[in-house]
C-alpha positions as CSV (number, residue, x, y, z in Angstrom):
1,X,19.2,-93.8,55.0
2,X,17.4,-95.8,52.2
3,X,17.8,-99.6,52.3
4,X,14.7,-101.0,50.6
5,X,14.7,-98.3,48.0
6,X,18.4,-98.0,47.5
7,X,18.7,-100.6,44.7
8,X,15.5,-99.5,42.9
9,X,15.5,-95.8,43.6
10,X,16.0,-94.6,40.1
11,X,13.1,-96.7,38.8
12,X,10.5,-94.6,40.7
13,X,11.9,-91.0,40.7
14,X,11.4,-88.9,37.6
15,X,14.7,-87.9,36.0
16,X,14.7,-84.2,36.6
17,X,18.5,-84.2,37.0
18,X,19.1,-81.4,34.4
19,X,16.4,-79.2,36.0
20,X,18.1,-79.6,39.4
21,X,21.5,-79.0,37.9
22,X,20.2,-75.8,36.4
23,X,18.8,-74.7,39.7
24,X,22.0,-75.4,41.6
25,X,24.3,-74.0,38.9
26,X,22.4,-70.7,39.1
27,X,23.4,-70.3,42.8
28,X,26.7,-72.1,43.4
29,X,30.1,-70.6,42.8
30,X,32.7,-72.3,40.7
31,X,35.3,-74.5,42.3
32,X,35.3,-77.5,44.5
33,X,32.5,-78.8,46.7
34,X,30.4,-81.7,48.0
35,X,27.0,-83.1,47.1
36,X,25.6,-84.1,50.5
37,X,23.2,-87.0,50.4
38,X,24.2,-87.7,46.8
39,X,22.0,-90.8,46.4
40,X,22.7,-92.6,43.2
41,X,24.9,-89.8,42.0
42,X,22.9,-88.4,39.1
43,X,23.2,-84.7,40.2
44,X,26.8,-85.1,41.3
45,X,27.7,-86.3,37.7
46,X,25.6,-83.6,36.1
47,X,27.4,-80.9,38.0
48,X,30.8,-82.5,37.2
49,X,29.8,-82.4,33.6
50,X,29.3,-78.6,34.0
51,X,32.8,-78.1,35.2
52,X,32.3,-78.4,39.0
53,X,34.9,-80.3,41.0
54,X,32.4,-82.2,43.2
55,X,32.4,-85.4,45.2
56,X,29.4,-87.1,46.7
57,X,28.6,-88.3,50.2
58,X,25.8,-90.5,51.4
59,X,25.2,-92.8,54.3
60,X,23.7,-95.6,52.2
61,X,26.1,-98.3,50.8
62,X,23.5,-99.3,48.2
63,X,23.1,-95.7,47.0
64,X,26.9,-95.3,46.8
65,X,27.3,-98.5,44.9
66,X,24.8,-97.3,42.4
67,X,26.5,-93.9,42.2
68,X,29.9,-95.4,41.6
69,X,28.5,-97.7,38.9
70,X,26.9,-94.7,37.3
71,X,30.3,-92.8,37.3
72,X,32.1,-95.9,35.9
73,X,29.6,-96.4,33.1
74,X,29.9,-92.7,32.2
75,X,33.7,-93.0,32.2
76,X,34.3,-90.2,34.7
77,X,36.3,-90.1,37.8
78,X,34.1,-88.8,40.7
79,X,34.7,-89.7,44.3
80,X,31.9,-91.1,46.5
81,X,32.3,-91.4,50.3
82,X,30.1,-92.9,52.9
83,X,29.1,-90.2,55.4
84,X,26.1,-88.5,56.8
85,X,25.0,-84.9,56.6
86,X,25.8,-84.4,60.3
87,X,29.5,-85.3,59.7
88,X,30.5,-83.9,56.3
89,X,34.0,-85.1,55.3
90,X,36.3,-82.4,53.8
91,X,40.1,-82.7,53.4
92,X,40.3,-78.9,53.1
93,X,37.8,-76.0,53.0
94,X,35.4,-76.1,50.1
95,X,33.9,-73.5,47.8
96,X,30.4,-74.9,48.1
97,X,28.2,-77.6,49.5
98,X,24.8,-78.7,48.3
99,X,22.1,-81.1,49.6
100,X,19.3,-81.8,47.1
101,X,15.9,-83.3,47.2
102,X,14.9,-83.5,50.9
103,X,18.3,-84.5,52.4
104,X,17.7,-81.9,55.1
105,X,14.2,-83.1,55.8
106,X,15.7,-86.3,57.0
107,X,18.3,-84.7,59.3
108,X,17.1,-85.1,63.0
109,X,19.7,-82.6,64.4
110,X,19.5,-79.6,62.0
111,X,21.8,-77.5,64.2
112,X,24.5,-80.2,64.2
113,X,24.3,-80.8,60.4
114,X,24.4,-77.1,59.6
115,X,27.5,-76.6,61.9
116,X,29.2,-79.5,60.1
117,X,28.5,-77.9,56.7
118,X,29.7,-74.5,57.9
119,X,32.9,-76.1,59.1
120,X,33.5,-77.8,55.7
121,X,33.3,-74.5,53.8
122,X,36.0,-71.9,53.2
123,X,35.3,-68.3,54.2
124,X,32.8,-67.0,51.6
125,X,31.7,-70.5,50.6
126,X,28.1,-71.1,49.6
127,X,25.7,-73.7,50.9
128,X,22.5,-74.5,48.9
129,X,19.8,-77.1,49.6
130,X,16.2,-77.8,48.8
131,X,13.6,-79.4,51.1
132,X,9.9,-80.3,51.0
133,X,8.0,-77.5,52.6
134,X,5.9,-77.9,55.8
135,X,2.8,-77.4,53.5
136,X,3.8,-80.3,51.3
137,X,4.5,-82.7,54.2
138,X,1.4,-81.8,56.1
139,X,-1.2,-81.1,53.4
140,X,-0.1,-83.2,50.4
141,X,1.7,-86.2,51.8
142,X,0.4,-86.8,55.4
143,X,-2.5,-89.3,55.5
144,X,-2.0,-90.4,51.9
145,X,-0.7,-93.7,50.3
146,X,1.0,-93.9,46.9
147,X,1.9,-97.0,44.8
148,X,3.7,-97.5,41.6
149,X,5.1,-100.4,39.5
150,X,8.1,-100.2,37.2
151,X,9.9,-103.1,35.5
152,X,7.9,-105.6,37.7
153,X,9.0,-103.8,40.9
154,X,6.2,-102.4,43.0
155,X,6.4,-100.0,45.9
156,X,3.8,-98.9,48.4
157,X,4.4,-95.6,50.1
158,X,2.3,-94.7,53.2
159,X,2.6,-91.4,55.1
160,X,1.5,-90.7,58.7
161,X,1.9,-87.4,60.6
162,X,3.2,-87.6,64.2
163,X,3.5,-84.0,65.5
164,X,6.5,-82.4,63.8
165,X,7.4,-85.6,62.0
166,X,6.2,-87.4,58.9
167,X,6.5,-91.2,59.2
168,X,7.0,-92.8,55.8
169,X,6.5,-96.6,55.4
170,X,8.0,-98.1,52.3
171,X,7.2,-101.6,51.1
172,X,9.0,-102.8,48.0
173,X,8.2,-106.1,46.1
174,X,11.1,-107.1,43.8
175,X,11.0,-110.1,41.4
176,X,13.4,-113.0,42.2
177,X,12.9,-115.9,39.8
178,X,9.3,-117.0,40.0
179,X,8.7,-115.2,43.3
180,X,8.9,-111.8,44.8
181,X,11.0,-110.5,47.7
182,X,9.2,-108.1,50.1
183,X,11.4,-105.4,51.7
184,X,10.1,-102.9,54.2
185,X,11.6,-99.8,55.8
186,X,10.4,-96.8,57.7
187,X,11.8,-93.3,57.2
188,X,11.2,-90.0,59.1
189,X,11.0,-86.6,57.6
190,X,11.0,-83.6,59.9
191,X,8.4,-80.8,59.3
192,X,10.2,-77.4,59.5
193,X,8.9,-74.0,58.6
194,X,10.8,-71.7,56.4
195,X,11.5,-69.5,59.4
196,X,12.8,-72.4,61.5
197,X,15.3,-73.2,58.8
198,X,16.5,-69.7,58.2
199,X,16.8,-69.2,62.0
200,X,18.9,-72.4,62.2
201,X,21.2,-71.2,59.4
202,X,21.8,-67.9,61.1
203,X,22.5,-69.7,64.5
204,X,25.1,-71.8,62.7
205,X,26.9,-68.6,61.6
206,X,25.6,-68.3,58.0
207,X,24.9,-64.9,56.4
208,X,23.2,-63.8,53.2
209,X,20.4,-66.3,53.8
210,X,17.8,-66.6,51.0
211,X,14.8,-68.8,50.3
212,X,13.1,-69.3,46.9
213,X,10.3,-71.4,45.5
214,X,12.4,-74.1,43.8
215,X,13.4,-73.4,40.2
216,X,12.4,-69.7,40.5
217,X,13.7,-66.4,42.0
218,X,10.4,-65.9,43.8
219,X,9.9,-66.0,47.5
220,X,8.1,-69.1,48.7
221,X,4.3,-68.8,48.9
222,X,2.1,-70.4,51.5
223,X,1.4,-73.4,49.2
224,X,5.0,-73.8,47.8
225,X,5.9,-77.4,48.0
226,X,9.7,-77.2,47.5
227,X,12.0,-74.5,48.9
228,X,15.6,-73.8,47.9
229,X,17.7,-72.2,50.5
230,X,21.1,-70.5,49.9
231,X,23.5,-69.2,52.5
232,X,27.1,-68.1,52.8
233,X,29.9,-68.6,55.3
234,X,31.0,-65.2,56.5
235,X,34.2,-63.9,54.9
236,X,37.1,-63.1,57.2
237,X,38.0,-59.4,57.5
């Protein structure tokens, strides 16, 4: 759950919302669903604009406040709920669920989270999510430090590999009057191979499991940095 980055997240992440909306609209059925780990709500609202009945969930109050403000500013009625990927709230079975941009890299208990998503779906419902690949976490991020400044806010992002985990240290300097406030937090991303994820989906009961290099219909290559998975809850006979 982001704390230090929650209030400034949108400053530092490129706005690829429409590209992500295109990717998810290509694999999700119509109907009602949930955007798990919705963050500041950009993708949730983009899917809403495309006719999906979708609500967002996220464990971070700061992210949810930003998402609700975004919806209010856009003049749309979209619901946002505080919840984690391991306990997906659903008042009734859903047509789809999605989890974009590394949400399932952060989940420590993949089996528990996948069972929660499976339970939230109706028979035949679709789950789609994208993660940073093992290649990206181990070969691109691990051991490297990144820094950026936007609107007088600066972050420093350091990455350290510890076995099957990537430890991410964020430091954010935000202006406050004539001084700066320093905020620090540590996040953990779990390094999982494509095969580990597909096996976990199957163990949770999903069928029709597919994996793509994100934004394409091609199978992931050895150096693919982002993988999109799709799976379906088995239809009752």
